[in-house]
C-alpha positions as CSV (number, residue, x, y, z in Angstrom):
1,M,-17.3,3.9,26.8
2,A,-17.4,3.5,23.0
3,T,-14.1,3.1,21.2
4,N,-13.2,6.1,19.1
5,L,-12.2,5.2,15.6
6,Y,-9.9,7.8,14.0
7,I,-9.7,7.4,10.2
8,V,-6.5,9.3,9.1
9,Y,-6.3,10.2,5.4
10,G,-4.9,12.7,2.9
11,G,-1.2,13.3,3.4
12,Q,1.7,14.8,1.4
13,S,2.4,12.0,-1.0
14,A,1.4,11.9,-4.7
15,E,-1.3,9.5,-3.7
16,H,-3.3,12.1,-1.8
17,E,-6.4,11.8,-4.0
18,V,-6.3,8.0,-3.9
19,S,-6.3,8.3,-0.1
20,L,-9.4,10.4,-0.2
21,K,-11.2,7.8,-2.3
22,T,-10.2,5.1,0.1
23,A,-11.2,7.1,3.2
24,M,-14.7,7.9,1.7
25,T,-15.3,4.2,1.0
26,V,-14.2,3.2,4.5
27,L,-16.3,5.9,6.2
28,Q,-19.3,5.0,4.2
29,A,-19.1,1.3,5.3
30,V,-17.9,1.4,8.9
31,D,-20.5,0.4,11.5
32,R,-21.2,3.7,13.3
33,S,-23.2,1.9,16.0
34,R,-20.0,0.2,17.2
35,Y,-17.6,3.1,17.0
36,E,-17.4,6.8,17.5
37,V,-16.0,7.7,14.0
38,R,-13.6,10.6,13.9
39,P,-12.1,11.5,10.5
40,V,-8.7,13.2,10.6
41,Y,-7.6,14.9,7.4
42,I,-3.9,15.7,6.7
43,T,-3.4,18.4,4.1
44,R,-1.0,18.3,1.2
45,E,1.2,20.6,3.3
46,G,1.3,18.0,6.2
47,L,-1.0,19.9,8.6
48,W,-3.3,17.7,10.7
49,C,-6.9,18.9,10.9
50,A,-9.0,18.5,14.0
51,P,-11.2,15.3,14.1
52,W,-14.8,16.0,13.3
53,P,-17.9,13.9,14.1
54,L,-19.1,12.0,11.1
55,E,-22.8,13.0,10.4
56,G,-25.0,12.5,7.4
57,E,-24.0,10.8,4.1
58,L,-20.8,11.1,2.2
59,T,-21.2,11.3,-1.6
60,Q,-17.9,12.6,-2.8
61,P,-14.3,12.8,-1.6
62,E,-14.4,16.7,-1.6
63,Q,-16.5,16.5,1.5
64,L,-13.5,15.1,3.4
65,R,-11.2,18.2,2.9
66,R,-11.0,20.3,6.0
67,M,-9.2,23.5,7.2
68,P,-6.3,23.1,9.7
69,E,-6.4,25.1,13.0
70,H,-2.6,25.2,13.2
71,T,0.1,26.6,10.9
72,S,2.9,24.2,11.9
73,K,3.1,20.5,11.5
74,A,4.4,19.9,15.0
75,A,1.6,21.9,16.6
76,S,-1.1,20.2,14.6
77,I,0.2,16.7,15.1
78,G,0.7,17.3,18.9
79,A,-2.8,18.6,19.3
80,I,-4.4,15.6,17.5
81,L,-2.3,13.0,19.3
82,A,-3.1,14.5,22.6
83,E,-6.9,14.3,21.9
84,M,-6.5,10.7,20.8
85,G,-4.7,9.7,23.9
86,E,-7.4,10.9,26.2
87,Q,-9.9,8.2,25.4
88,P,-10.1,4.6,24.2
89,C,-9.3,4.6,20.5
90,V,-7.9,2.8,17.5
91,V,-6.4,4.6,14.5
92,F,-7.1,3.4,11.0
93,P,-4.5,5.0,8.6
94,V,-5.7,5.1,5.0
95,L,-2.8,7.2,3.7
96,H,-1.0,5.7,0.7
97,G,2.6,6.3,-0.2
98,P,5.4,8.0,1.8
99,G,4.4,9.7,5.0
100,G,1.6,7.2,5.7
101,E,2.4,3.7,4.3
102,D,6.2,3.7,4.8
103,G,6.5,3.3,8.6
104,T,6.8,7.0,9.5
105,L,3.2,7.3,10.7
106,Q,3.3,3.9,12.3
107,G,6.4,4.9,14.3
108,L,4.6,8.1,15.4
109,L,1.6,6.1,16.6
110,E,3.9,3.6,18.4
111,L,5.6,6.5,20.3
112,A,2.2,7.8,21.2
113,G,1.1,4.4,22.5
114,L,-1.9,4.3,20.2
115,P,-3.2,1.0,18.6
116,Y,-3.5,1.2,14.8
117,V,-4.8,-1.0,11.9
118,G,-2.2,-2.6,9.7
119,N,1.5,-3.4,9.5
120,G,4.0,-2.2,12.0
121,V,7.1,0.1,11.4
122,L,9.4,-2.6,9.9
123,A,6.9,-4.2,7.5
124,S,5.6,-0.8,6.4
125,A,9.0,0.6,5.7
126,V,10.4,-2.4,3.9
127,G,7.1,-3.0,2.0
128,M,7.1,0.6,0.7
129,D,10.7,0.4,-0.6
130,K,10.6,-1.9,-3.7
131,L,14.3,-2.4,-3.6
132,M,14.4,-3.6,0.1
133,T,11.4,-5.8,-0.6
134,K,13.2,-7.5,-3.5
135,R,16.4,-8.0,-1.6
136,I,14.7,-9.6,1.4
137,L,12.5,-11.8,-0.8
138,E,15.5,-12.9,-2.8
139,T,16.9,-14.5,0.4
140,H,13.7,-16.5,0.7
141,G,14.0,-17.9,-2.8
142,I,10.9,-16.1,-4.1
143,R,11.1,-15.7,-7.9
144,Q,11.0,-12.1,-9.2
145,A,11.7,-10.2,-12.4
146,R,15.3,-9.3,-13.1
147,Y,16.1,-5.8,-11.9
148,V,18.7,-3.2,-11.2
149,E,18.9,-0.2,-9.0
150,L,19.5,3.4,-10.2
151,R,20.3,6.3,-7.9
152,Q,19.9,9.9,-8.8
153,Q,23.5,10.8,-8.1
154,R,24.8,8.1,-10.4
155,W,22.4,9.2,-13.1
156,E,23.6,12.8,-12.9
157,T,27.3,12.0,-12.8
158,K,27.6,8.7,-14.9
159,R,24.6,8.8,-17.2
160,E,26.1,6.9,-20.2
161,E,27.6,4.3,-18.0
162,A,24.3,3.7,-16.3
163,L,22.4,3.5,-19.6
164,Q,24.8,0.9,-21.0
165,E,24.4,-1.2,-17.8
166,L,20.6,-1.0,-18.0
167,E,20.5,-2.0,-21.6
168,Q,23.0,-4.8,-21.0
169,E,21.4,-6.2,-17.8
170,I,17.7,-5.5,-18.4
171,G,17.1,-4.5,-22.0
172,Y,13.8,-3.6,-23.7
173,P,11.0,-3.4,-23.0
174,C,11.5,-2.5,-19.3
175,Y,9.7,-0.7,-16.5
176,V,11.1,2.2,-14.6
177,K,9.6,2.7,-11.1
178,P,10.2,5.1,-8.2
179,A,11.4,2.8,-5.3
180,N,8.9,4.4,-2.8
181,L,5.5,5.0,-4.3
182,G,2.4,3.2,-5.3
183,S,-0.8,3.4,-7.5
184,S,1.4,3.2,-10.6
185,I,2.4,6.8,-10.2
186,G,5.7,7.7,-11.8
187,I,6.0,4.3,-13.6
188,S,6.8,4.0,-17.3
189,R,7.0,1.2,-19.7
190,C,10.0,1.8,-22.0
191,A,10.6,0.1,-25.4
192,D,13.7,2.0,-26.4
193,R,16.4,4.4,-25.2
194,E,14.3,7.5,-25.8
195,Q,11.5,6.2,-23.7
196,L,13.9,5.0,-21.0
197,L,15.4,8.5,-20.8
198,A,11.9,10.0,-20.4
199,G,10.9,7.3,-17.9
200,I,13.9,7.9,-15.7
201,E,13.4,11.7,-15.6
202,L,9.7,11.2,-14.7
203,A,10.5,8.7,-11.9
204,L,13.2,10.9,-10.4
205,R,10.5,13.6,-9.9
206,Y,9.1,11.3,-7.2
207,D,12.1,9.5,-5.7
208,A,15.9,9.6,-5.8
209,K,16.1,5.8,-5.9
210,L,14.7,3.9,-8.8
211,V,14.0,0.3,-9.8
212,I,14.3,-0.8,-13.4
213,E,12.8,-4.2,-14.2
214,C,12.7,-6.4,-17.3
215,E,9.2,-7.0,-18.6
216,I,7.4,-10.2,-17.6
217,V,4.7,-11.0,-20.2
218,G,1.8,-12.4,-18.3
219,R,-1.4,-11.8,-16.3
220,E,-1.3,-10.0,-12.9
221,V,-2.9,-12.1,-10.1
222,Q,-3.5,-10.6,-6.7
223,Y,-3.9,-12.2,-3.3
224,A,-5.1,-10.8,0.0
225,V,-3.5,-11.8,3.4
226,I,-5.0,-11.1,6.8
227,G,-3.9,-11.9,10.3
228,Q,-0.8,-11.8,12.4
229,E,0.8,-14.9,14.0
230,E,-1.4,-17.2,11.9
231,P,-2.1,-15.3,8.6
232,R,-4.7,-16.5,6.1
233,C,-4.6,-16.0,2.3
234,S,-7.6,-15.5,0.0
235,V,-8.1,-17.1,-3.4
236,G,-6.4,-15.3,-6.3
237,G,-8.1,-12.6,-8.3
238,E,-7.3,-10.6,-11.5
239,F,-8.7,-7.8,-13.5
240,I,-9.9,-8.6,-17.0
241,R,-8.2,-6.0,-19.2
242,E,-6.0,-5.5,-22.2
243,P,-2.5,-6.8,-21.7
244,D,-0.8,-3.4,-21.5
245,F,0.5,-1.2,-18.7
246,F,-2.1,-0.7,-16.0
247,D,-1.3,2.9,-15.1
248,Y,-2.9,5.4,-12.7
249,D,-5.5,6.6,-15.1
250,K,-6.7,3.1,-15.9
251,K,-6.9,2.2,-12.3
252,Y,-8.7,5.2,-10.8
253,V,-10.0,7.5,-13.6
254,Q,-11.4,5.5,-16.5
255,G,-13.1,2.8,-14.5
256,G,-15.0,-0.1,-16.1
257,L,-12.6,-2.7,-14.7
258,V,-14.0,-6.2,-14.4
259,Q,-12.7,-8.5,-11.6
260,Q,-12.2,-12.2,-12.2
261,I,-12.4,-14.1,-8.9
262,P,-11.1,-16.8,-8.6
263,A,-8.4,-16.0,-11.1
264,R,-7.9,-18.3,-14.1
265,L,-5.4,-20.7,-12.6
266,T,-5.0,-24.3,-12.1
267,P,-5.8,-25.4,-8.5
268,E,-2.2,-26.5,-8.0
269,L,-0.8,-23.1,-9.1
270,D,-3.4,-21.2,-7.0
271,E,-2.4,-23.2,-4.0
272,A,1.3,-22.6,-4.6
273,L,0.8,-18.9,-5.0
274,R,-1.2,-18.7,-1.8
275,E,1.6,-20.5,0.1
276,T,4.1,-18.0,-1.4
277,A,1.9,-15.1,-0.4
278,I,2.0,-16.4,3.2
279,R,5.8,-16.8,3.0
280,T,6.1,-13.3,1.8
281,F,3.9,-11.9,4.5
282,R,6.0,-13.6,7.2
283,A,9.3,-12.7,5.6
284,L,8.3,-9.0,5.8
285,D,7.0,-9.4,9.4
286,G,3.5,-8.5,8.2
287,A,0.6,-7.7,10.5
288,G,-3.0,-7.0,9.8
289,L,-3.3,-6.9,6.1
290,M,-1.2,-7.1,2.9
291,R,-1.9,-7.5,-0.8
292,I,0.6,-9.5,-2.8
293,D,0.7,-9.4,-6.6
294,F,2.2,-11.9,-9.0
295,F,2.8,-12.1,-12.7
296,V,1.8,-15.5,-14.2
297,T,3.0,-16.4,-17.7
298,D,1.2,-18.5,-20.2
299,D,3.4,-21.5,-19.4
300,G,2.5,-21.3,-15.7
301,R,5.6,-19.6,-14.3
302,A,4.9,-17.1,-11.5
303,Y,7.0,-14.0,-10.5
304,L,6.3,-11.9,-7.5
305,N,5.6,-8.4,-8.7
306,E,5.1,-6.3,-5.5
307,V,3.5,-6.1,-2.1
308,N,1.1,-3.5,-0.8
309,T,1.1,-3.1,3.0
310,L,-1.9,-0.7,2.8
311,P,-3.9,-1.8,-0.2
312,G,-6.7,0.4,-1.4
313,F,-10.3,0.1,-0.3
314,T,-11.9,2.0,-3.1
315,A,-15.0,0.7,-4.9
316,I,-12.8,-1.2,-7.4
317,S,-10.2,-2.4,-5.0
318,M,-9.3,-6.0,-5.1
319,Y,-8.4,-6.6,-1.4
320,P,-12.0,-6.5,0.0
321,A,-13.4,-8.2,-3.1
322,L,-11.0,-11.1,-2.6
323,W,-12.2,-11.7,0.9
324,R,-15.9,-11.4,-0.1
325,E,-15.4,-14.1,-2.7
326,T,-13.2,-16.3,-0.5
327,D,-15.1,-16.3,2.8
328,G,-18.2,-14.2,2.1
329,I,-16.8,-11.4,4.4
330,A,-18.7,-8.2,3.8
331,Y,-16.9,-4.9,3.6
332,T,-18.1,-3.8,7.0
333,E,-17.1,-7.0,8.7
334,L,-13.7,-6.9,7.1
335,I,-13.2,-3.4,8.7
336,D,-14.3,-4.9,12.1
337,R,-11.8,-7.8,11.8
338,L,-8.9,-5.4,11.0
339,I,-9.8,-3.2,13.9
340,A,-10.0,-6.3,16.2
341,L,-6.5,-7.3,15.1
342,A,-5.2,-3.9,15.8
343,L,-6.5,-3.9,19.3
344,T,-4.8,-7.3,20.0
345,R,-1.4,-5.8,18.9
346,Q,-0.9,-2.9,21.3
347,P,2.2,-0.8,20.7
348,L,5.1,-2.2,22.7
349,L,7.5,0.3,24.2
350,R,10.0,-1.8,26.0
351,Q,11.9,-0.3,28.9
352,E,15.6,-1.1,29.5
353,V,16.1,-3.9,32.0
354,L,18.8,-3.0,34.5
355,V,20.7,-6.0,36.0
């Protein structure tokens, strides 16, 4: 019996549209002769739509929107999970942000006993939370930008005190980021107090917990990691672009980005960053895939910027491009490898041992 491949996409996060772009690219590339492909759309309201057989060509993300059969989240989720559990399957989540990349979906799939592509509950939850990622990597001696945490409650009750601390500890320019979000949504570069106030208000629209970092002037270099017990790291890559803030619009709307692979690094620095990427993957208990980004200054100092436990697979995404340039792995083969890894890591629901 052919394995059913459920591509789960959409979701309630601010990265809903990015997820549709990723899903379309994956669905266009997957080998339909090897799998029975079943897309599963999650609406912005969190309703799961019935899987549908993929037929014909996909040309735009709008084709992936469906209408739910149920009016409650619980009923829709239960119906889809019951269908998945009746036959051999693997789930490929391509939901970005909270509700898909943060361990909540992974925990649901673990409880249902369904194999899935990508990181487990722990790595997904920690990797989504920028503050937790930073704290864990600090214990491993991995260099990062100086940062402070800001909670919404403190901002509302002790605003002036918080501002003074931010200006003293971080200064300008700085970056304000929601702790749990990706694709540069809700992030602001702030050069003075007026911009800082606006940046904090924007970020609090997406999360009650923020990260404020000092600016590192340098190029962003990205690495792709794949595997489980013996992970492998790609060569580094970067986008050739102006040295300003790489926001959502520049990433996904304007286009025209040019990838430089390998990145413009000395062999020694490239090797050191690959080793650090592997250390990061293991420190976070990674599995399947992860993209790890660094800032590299003109004098060759590197700072870990962030990790992405479910990196994008759009036409301009760096993760698949890095493996193509490292090992010659085509997009379709990369999907096959990730699915194979998922099938070797079955969900483990351990029973209590009575002595």
